[in-house]
C-alpha positions as CSV (number, residue, x, y, z in Angstrom):
1,M,-28.8,12.2,0.8
2,T,-25.5,13.4,-1.6
3,P,-24.2,16.2,1.1
4,H,-24.0,19.4,-0.6
5,R,-23.5,21.7,1.7
6,P,-21.1,24.9,1.1
7,E,-20.0,24.5,4.9
8,L,-18.9,21.5,4.7
9,L,-17.5,21.8,1.1
10,E,-15.6,23.4,2.5
11,A,-14.3,21.7,5.2
12,V,-13.8,18.1,3.0
13,A,-11.6,20.7,0.8
14,R,-9.7,21.3,3.4
15,L,-8.9,18.2,5.0
16,A,-8.1,16.5,1.4
17,D,-5.7,19.9,0.1
18,A,-6.0,18.8,-2.8
19,D,-6.5,21.7,-5.5
20,G,-8.9,20.7,-8.3
21,L,-10.4,17.9,-7.0
22,D,-14.7,18.4,-6.8
23,P,-15.5,19.1,-3.5
24,I,-18.5,17.2,-3.9
25,E,-17.4,14.0,-5.7
26,L,-15.0,13.7,-2.2
27,A,-17.5,14.7,0.3
28,T,-19.8,11.8,-1.3
29,R,-16.9,9.5,-1.1
30,V,-17.0,10.3,3.0
31,A,-20.4,9.4,2.6
32,W,-20.0,6.3,1.0
33,S,-17.3,4.8,3.3
34,I,-19.2,5.5,6.0
35,V,-22.2,3.5,4.2
36,V,-20.8,0.7,3.0
37,E,-17.8,-1.5,4.9
38,P,-14.5,-1.9,3.4
39,G,-13.5,-4.0,0.3
40,D,-17.8,-4.0,-1.3
41,A,-17.1,-4.8,-3.9
42,I,-20.4,-3.8,-5.7
43,A,-19.5,-0.1,-4.4
44,G,-15.9,-0.3,-5.6
45,G,-17.8,-1.1,-9.2
46,L,-20.1,1.5,-8.8
47,V,-17.9,4.4,-8.3
48,D,-15.1,3.4,-10.4
49,A,-18.5,3.4,-13.7
50,L,-21.0,5.9,-12.0
51,G,-18.5,8.3,-9.7
52,P,-19.4,8.9,-6.0
53,A,-21.9,11.7,-6.2
54,S,-24.0,9.7,-9.4
55,A,-23.3,6.4,-8.3
56,F,-24.7,7.4,-4.6
57,E,-27.5,9.4,-6.5
58,V,-28.5,5.9,-8.1
59,V,-28.1,4.2,-4.6
60,L,-30.5,6.4,-3.0
61,A,-32.9,6.1,-5.4
62,A,-32.7,2.0,-5.9
63,A,-32.9,2.1,-1.2
64,D,-36.7,3.8,-1.8
65,D,-37.7,2.7,-5.5
66,G,-35.8,-0.6,-6.3
67,I,-33.4,-1.9,-8.0
68,D,-34.8,-2.2,-11.4
69,A,-33.6,1.4,-12.8
70,M,-30.1,0.6,-11.0
71,V,-29.8,-2.7,-12.7
72,G,-30.1,-1.6,-16.2
73,M,-27.9,2.1,-16.3
74,C,-25.7,0.0,-14.9
75,A,-25.8,-2.5,-17.9
76,E,-26.0,0.2,-20.1
77,R,-22.9,2.3,-18.8
78,G,-21.1,-1.1,-18.2
79,V,-20.5,-1.5,-14.5
80,A,-18.6,-5.0,-13.6
81,G,-20.6,-7.8,-13.5
82,T,-23.3,-6.7,-15.1
83,D,-22.6,-9.2,-17.6
84,D,-24.5,-12.0,-15.8
85,L,-27.3,-9.2,-15.2
86,P,-29.3,-12.3,-13.1
87,A,-26.4,-12.9,-11.2
88,Y,-25.6,-8.7,-10.7
89,A,-29.6,-7.4,-9.4
90,R,-29.3,-10.7,-6.8
91,A,-26.2,-9.5,-5.2
92,A,-27.5,-5.5,-5.5
93,T,-30.3,-6.5,-3.9
94,K,-28.2,-8.0,-1.2
95,A,-26.0,-4.8,-1.2
96,I,-28.8,-2.4,-1.0
97,D,-30.7,-4.9,1.8
98,R,-27.0,-3.7,4.0
99,W,-26.5,-0.1,3.3
100,R,-30.1,0.7,4.0
101,P,-29.9,1.4,7.8
102,R,-26.4,3.4,7.3
103,L,-28.2,5.5,4.0
104,A,-30.3,7.6,6.5
105,S,-28.0,8.2,9.2
106,A,-25.1,8.9,7.3
107,D,-23.9,12.2,9.2
108,V,-21.0,13.1,6.9
109,G,-20.4,16.6,9.1
110,A,-19.5,14.7,12.0
111,V,-17.1,12.4,10.6
112,I,-15.3,15.6,9.1
113,A,-15.0,16.9,12.8
114,A,-14.0,14.1,14.8
115,A,-10.8,13.7,11.6
116,D,-10.4,17.8,12.4
117,A,-9.9,16.6,16.3
118,V,-7.0,14.1,16.0
119,G,-6.4,16.6,12.6
120,A,-6.3,13.7,9.8
121,R,-6.4,13.7,6.6
122,L,-8.3,12.8,3.6
123,L,-6.3,11.1,1.1
124,V,-8.4,10.2,-2.1
125,P,-7.7,8.1,-5.2
126,D,-5.7,10.2,-8.2
127,A,-4.4,12.3,-5.3
128,P,-1.8,13.5,-4.3
129,G,-0.2,11.5,-0.8
130,W,-2.7,8.3,-2.4
131,P,-0.6,4.9,-2.4
132,V,-0.5,4.0,-5.8
133,G,-0.3,0.6,-4.7
134,L,-3.9,0.3,-3.6
135,D,-5.3,0.1,-7.1
136,D,-4.0,-3.5,-7.8
137,L,-7.0,-4.4,-5.1
138,G,-9.4,-3.3,-8.1
139,H,-13.4,-2.9,-7.3
140,H,-11.9,-4.1,-3.3
141,A,-9.6,-1.0,-3.1
142,P,-10.7,1.6,-0.6
143,L,-12.9,4.5,-1.0
144,V,-10.9,7.2,0.6
145,L,-8.2,7.2,3.1
146,W,-7.8,8.9,6.2
147,S,-3.8,9.5,7.5
148,R,-2.6,11.2,11.0
149,S,0.6,12.2,9.2
150,A,4.2,14.0,9.4
151,G,4.8,15.7,6.0
152,R,7.6,13.5,5.1
153,A,5.9,10.3,5.2
154,R,2.8,11.9,2.8
155,T,5.3,11.7,-0.1
156,A,6.8,8.5,1.3
157,L,4.9,5.8,-0.1
158,T,4.4,7.3,-3.3
159,V,7.9,7.4,-3.7
160,A,10.2,4.9,-2.0
161,P,10.5,1.1,-1.6
162,T,8.1,0.0,1.0
163,V,8.2,-3.3,3.2
164,A,6.0,-4.5,5.3
165,V,7.2,-6.5,8.1
166,V,4.1,-9.0,9.7
167,G,3.9,-11.8,12.3
168,S,2.7,-13.4,15.4
169,R,1.5,-10.7,18.6
170,A,2.8,-13.5,20.7
171,N,6.1,-13.0,19.3
172,T,9.5,-15.0,20.4
173,V,12.7,-13.1,21.1
174,A,14.8,-14.6,18.4
175,G,10.9,-13.6,16.2
176,A,11.0,-9.9,17.8
177,E,15.6,-10.7,17.0
178,A,14.8,-11.7,13.4
179,A,11.5,-8.4,12.8
180,A,14.6,-6.4,14.2
181,D,17.3,-6.9,12.0
182,V,14.5,-7.0,9.0
183,T,13.2,-3.6,9.2
184,S,17.0,-1.9,10.2
185,R,18.6,-3.3,6.6
186,A,15.0,-1.9,5.1
187,V,14.8,1.6,6.9
188,D,19.7,1.3,6.4
189,A,18.2,0.7,2.5
190,G,16.1,3.7,2.0
191,C,12.5,1.6,2.4
192,V,9.2,2.2,4.5
193,V,8.7,0.1,6.8
194,V,4.2,-0.6,6.3
195,S,2.6,-2.6,9.2
196,G,-0.4,-3.3,11.7
197,G,0.8,-1.4,15.0
198,A,-0.4,-4.0,16.8
199,Y,1.5,-5.8,19.2
200,G,4.4,-8.2,18.8
201,I,6.3,-8.5,15.7
202,D,3.9,-4.9,14.4
203,A,5.1,-3.2,17.3
204,V,9.2,-4.9,16.5
205,A,8.7,-3.2,13.3
206,H,7.2,0.1,14.1
207,R,10.2,0.9,16.8
208,V,13.4,-0.5,15.0
209,A,11.8,2.4,12.2
210,I,11.1,5.1,14.5
211,A,14.2,4.3,16.7
212,A,16.3,4.5,13.2
213,G,14.9,7.5,12.5
214,A,12.7,6.2,9.6
215,P,8.9,7.1,8.3
216,T,6.8,3.7,9.0
217,V,3.5,3.3,8.0
218,A,0.7,2.0,10.4
219,V,-2.4,0.6,8.9
220,L,-5.6,0.3,11.5
221,A,-8.7,-1.3,11.3
222,G,-10.4,1.5,12.9
223,G,-10.7,4.9,13.0
224,V,-7.7,7.2,12.9
225,D,-9.0,8.4,16.2
226,Q,-9.6,5.2,17.8
227,L,-5.3,4.6,18.2
228,Y,-5.8,0.3,18.8
229,P,-4.6,-2.0,20.8
230,A,-4.6,0.3,24.1
231,G,-0.8,-0.8,25.3
232,N,0.5,0.8,22.2
233,V,-1.5,4.2,21.4
234,E,1.9,5.8,22.7
235,L,3.7,3.8,19.9
236,L,1.0,5.0,17.8
237,R,1.3,8.1,17.5
238,N,5.1,8.3,17.7
239,V,3.8,6.3,14.4
240,A,2.1,9.8,13.2
241,Q,4.8,12.1,14.0
242,Q,7.7,10.5,12.2
243,G,6.0,7.9,10.0
244,A,2.2,7.6,8.9
245,V,-1.3,6.3,10.9
246,I,-3.9,5.2,7.8
247,A,-7.3,4.0,8.0
248,E,-9.7,2.9,5.4
249,S,-13.1,2.9,7.9
250,P,-13.8,7.1,8.7
251,P,-13.1,8.4,12.6
252,G,-15.2,6.9,15.1
253,T,-14.9,3.3,13.6
254,R,-14.2,0.8,16.8
255,P,-11.8,-2.1,15.3
256,S,-13.4,-5.6,14.9
257,R,-12.1,-8.8,13.5
258,W,-14.4,-8.5,10.0
259,R,-12.1,-5.1,10.0
260,F,-8.5,-6.2,11.0
261,L,-9.0,-8.9,8.2
262,A,-9.8,-6.5,5.5
263,R,-7.4,-4.2,6.8
264,N,-4.8,-6.9,5.5
265,R,-5.4,-6.1,2.2
266,L,-3.9,-2.7,2.5
267,I,-1.2,-3.3,3.9
268,A,0.2,-6.6,1.3
269,A,-1.0,-3.9,-1.7
270,M,0.8,-0.6,-0.5
271,A,3.8,-2.9,-0.1
272,D,6.2,-3.8,-2.3
273,V,7.2,-7.1,0.1
274,T,6.1,-8.4,2.6
275,V,7.8,-10.5,5.5
276,V,5.8,-13.2,7.6
277,V,7.8,-13.2,10.6
278,E,6.6,-15.6,13.2
279,A,3.3,-17.0,12.2
280,G,1.3,-19.6,14.2
281,A,-1.0,-22.2,12.3
282,R,-3.7,-19.6,12.3
283,S,-1.8,-16.1,12.5
284,G,-3.3,-12.7,10.7
285,A,-0.2,-12.3,9.5
286,L,-0.6,-15.3,6.6
287,N,-3.9,-13.7,5.8
288,T,-1.8,-10.7,4.8
289,A,0.7,-13.1,2.9
290,H,-2.2,-14.7,0.8
291,H,-3.7,-10.8,-0.4
292,A,0.3,-10.2,-1.3
293,G,0.5,-13.2,-3.4
294,Q,-3.3,-12.2,-5.0
295,L,-1.4,-9.1,-5.8
296,G,1.7,-10.7,-7.3
297,R,3.5,-9.4,-5.0
298,T,6.6,-11.1,-3.4
299,V,6.4,-12.9,-0.1
300,F,9.3,-14.0,2.1
301,A,8.6,-16.1,5.1
302,V,11.7,-16.2,8.1
303,P,12.5,-19.5,9.0
304,G,12.2,-21.0,12.5
305,P,13.0,-23.8,15.3
306,F,11.7,-27.0,13.3
307,A,9.2,-27.9,16.2
308,S,8.0,-23.9,17.2
309,A,4.4,-23.2,17.0
310,A,5.2,-19.3,16.1
311,S,6.7,-20.7,12.7
312,V,4.1,-23.1,11.5
313,G,2.6,-20.7,9.4
314,C,6.4,-19.3,8.0
315,H,7.4,-22.7,7.6
316,R,3.7,-23.9,5.5
317,L,4.0,-20.8,3.6
318,V,7.3,-22.0,2.2
319,A,6.2,-25.6,1.7
320,L,3.0,-24.7,-0.4
321,G,5.2,-22.7,-2.7
322,R,3.1,-19.0,-1.1
323,A,6.0,-17.2,-0.3
324,Q,10.4,-17.8,-0.3
325,L,12.5,-18.8,2.2
326,M,14.2,-16.0,3.9
327,V,18.0,-16.5,3.8
328,H,19.4,-12.9,4.8
329,P,17.6,-9.7,6.1
330,D,18.8,-8.1,3.2
331,E,16.7,-9.8,0.8
332,A,13.5,-7.9,2.1
333,A,15.0,-4.1,0.9
334,A,17.1,-5.7,-2.5
335,A,14.0,-6.7,-3.7
336,A,11.8,-4.1,-2.6
337,R,14.4,-1.7,-4.4
338,D,14.1,-3.7,-7.5
339,Q,10.5,-3.3,-7.8
340,R,11.5,0.4,-7.4
341,G,14.5,0.6,-10.2
342,G,16.5,1.2,-7.7
343,T,15.5,4.3,-6.7
344,P,17.6,6.6,-8.3
345,G,18.9,9.7,-6.1
346,D,17.7,7.8,-2.7
347,P,20.8,9.3,-0.7
348,S,20.1,6.9,2.6
349,G,19.9,3.7,0.5
350,T,21.9,1.0,-0.5
351,P,23.1,0.7,-3.8
352,L,22.3,-2.7,-5.7
353,V,24.9,-4.4,-6.8
354,V,24.2,-4.9,-10.4
355,H,27.8,-4.6,-11.8
356,D,27.4,-8.0,-11.1
357,D,24.8,-8.5,-13.8
358,P,26.6,-10.1,-16.9
359,D,24.8,-6.8,-19.0
360,V,26.4,-4.8,-16.9
361,L,29.7,-5.5,-16.8
362,R,29.6,-6.0,-21.0
363,A,28.2,-2.5,-20.7
364,L,31.3,-1.2,-18.6
365,D,34.2,-3.5,-20.3
366,A,33.1,-1.7,-23.5
367,L,33.3,1.7,-22.3
368,G,36.9,3.4,-22.7
369,R,38.9,6.6,-22.0
370,R,35.9,8.9,-24.5
371,S,32.7,8.6,-24.4
372,L,30.4,6.6,-27.0
373,S,26.7,6.8,-28.2
374,V,25.0,3.6,-27.3
375,D,24.9,1.9,-30.5
376,E,29.0,1.5,-30.5
377,I,29.1,0.4,-27.1
378,A,26.0,-2.6,-28.5
379,R,28.4,-3.2,-30.9
380,R,31.9,-3.4,-29.0
381,S,29.5,-5.6,-26.0
382,G,27.0,-7.5,-28.1
383,L,24.8,-7.0,-26.7
384,S,21.0,-5.3,-28.6
385,I,20.9,-1.7,-28.1
386,A,17.9,-2.1,-26.1
387,D,20.1,-4.2,-23.8
388,A,22.9,-2.3,-23.8
389,T,20.7,0.6,-22.9
390,D,19.2,-1.2,-19.9
391,A,22.6,-1.7,-18.8
392,L,23.8,1.4,-18.9
393,A,20.3,2.4,-17.2
394,L,21.2,0.1,-14.3
395,A,25.2,1.0,-14.4
396,Q,24.3,4.7,-13.7
397,I,22.0,4.5,-10.8
398,Q,25.3,3.0,-9.2
399,G,27.3,5.4,-10.3
400,L,29.3,3.5,-12.7
401,A,28.3,5.2,-16.0
402,Q,27.8,9.3,-16.5
403,H,25.8,10.0,-19.9
404,G,27.4,13.1,-21.3
405,V,27.3,15.3,-24.7
406,G,29.5,13.1,-26.0
407,G,27.4,10.2,-24.9
408,W,28.7,7.7,-22.3
409,H,31.7,7.8,-20.1
410,R,32.8,5.4,-16.9
411,T,32.2,7.4,-13.5
412,A,33.9,4.9,-11.3
413,Q,35.9,1.9,-10.7
414,R,34.4,-1.4,-10.4
């Protein structure tokens, strides 16, 4: 049944650290995360349409009394998939069958205690610290996240450009050097680096970010109390101290092959840009690239030697048009910052070269010694008012123009 015990609600609210959220809804989200596997679209559709607590009660009733009432309610509420009611009924029946073994044994209190033991926080959609890119996964988005993190990393994923660096576990020396270069350029540009905490390229990316004193995020395939692989336990502890270790499955969950594949969609969704550095023909990094492409994210592949088995996957991504060939290690950071509009106000970032934009050049040329209105700048430059406004905004990001009481004026030489 849905957890309503006062002490449990108090504990889950404390872990979520989010004022104004209903503790019953929070606790029920935790219950959902115990019952369903990552990315379950039937569960996601129910929670989105009915709310976590109501959806859980409906599922409990369906497990005892059959799905007819549940399917009828879902049709009334317009739950995703009910436009084809017979197909939805079949899918819902299968979902109840796979959830039933866990419904009776879901122990929210044990999960909360396990999370508390390692200092984990509970993140939920629309609350502070939730990586908003995950919302692009739709009904496949996680119902909760568990995070072990440093204070400054709690908001980094919501405001900073993010680059995922992934690749082979059995990397070459050249691959490690490439991953280190891409990561170094990304953190120098103010980006958060996301990876999977695995051996090989993932570990290189995390280590370089840590060495640079920058936040980095490792997304795990099991619970946040199950640091895996064993050889990277110390690395993952350092990631948690300087950045964040994040998991979708509740504490106590052991990693599995299926969960590694499901984890990859989170890496792709959290990142503005994904870079694949070395990938064999069947590398899990290709799965991450596939998810990123489906989400419309930019994907780069680092080229390698023609005959190298470690680069076959990267070359195929490019050949099939699923990734851009990475020509320079700065490209990932530039693309990520471009996705975030240049992240104005980030003192650690490398400036975008916006003054090479022809509209920015024309707007700057129109500026004189005295302040001018946007209308006047548009007239002088031959731009539309909308294009002139956009160009001036880009110039302001670079510190080349400034808006004051009298209008726009130049602040720096090009």
